[in-house]
Phi, psi and omega in degrees: 000123182273149182270131176262358179283153177299151183297327182293342176287340181273000179241121182244122177284134178248126180269123179267153180257026180286148175290174179070020171058051177295149182285163175291142183249118177285132180246116180288127179248014182305311182294339183243023179284161182295332179289314183289334177276352180075031183270347176286142180058040176221158179290324178296327177294339174266325183297317182298310178292327178298316178297317181296324182274330185262346179297318178299322179294318178295321178295321179297317177295316181293325179296314178296327179287319184283334178295328182280356180286138180289130180290335182298328179292322177294319179294322178295320177294323178294319178295324179286355175096013179285141177286173180297320179295316180295321178296317180296314184284325186263336184247304187286314184299315177298326178286331181271357183303317177300321177293322176297316178296319180297311179298320180294316181292316179294320178294317178298316180296316180295322180286320182296326184259005183289139186240314192296311179294323182294320180282335180282317187271343183234130176237351179269152181296328184290341184248010183284147175266173184298311180299323178292319178298319178294320181294332182266011177296319186289163175240189183291328188248349181217153177235110181280086184299322179297316179292322178295317179294319178296319177295320179294320178293318179290334176282335181277334184301313179299322179293317179297317178296317179300315180292320179294321181291320185253025186297320180293319178293324180294314181296315180291329177290324179289326183265355186294323181262009187275331186248128176267145172122000000 
């Protein structure tokens, strides 16, 4: 696949923090650009940045959830002869489930409603997300408010169902790392 972007877009100057004033070093990114990998107008081209942007938030939620787990249960499983894998699957994972649900619901909601990356990286109809599709309902001379409202409501229904189904896990996951003691 040939690149139609200007050549200067494939070279990114990197500023080093070395002493003695070393010069900026241009690093060619042509072989690994989004155009050459075929990531524009594809679902994978959105999945990679979504993971990169939402993973720190999910790790932060999971860290707060896992800090509150009692260490004594892991030690008891070790004394009983459980392997690390068995301890993780039988002791830690059931206790961490509310935090996992909370991180999952928040990450899904943030990804489902994201607009800027989706409209920037995708221009074809086959790769559009729901918010981009709703934003493009209007034309130059008319704004179909009914269709926009119906699209917004149908986009909200999966999130509402997800939150209603997992509401207890979400609440306990949010509060699990909040109290010390």
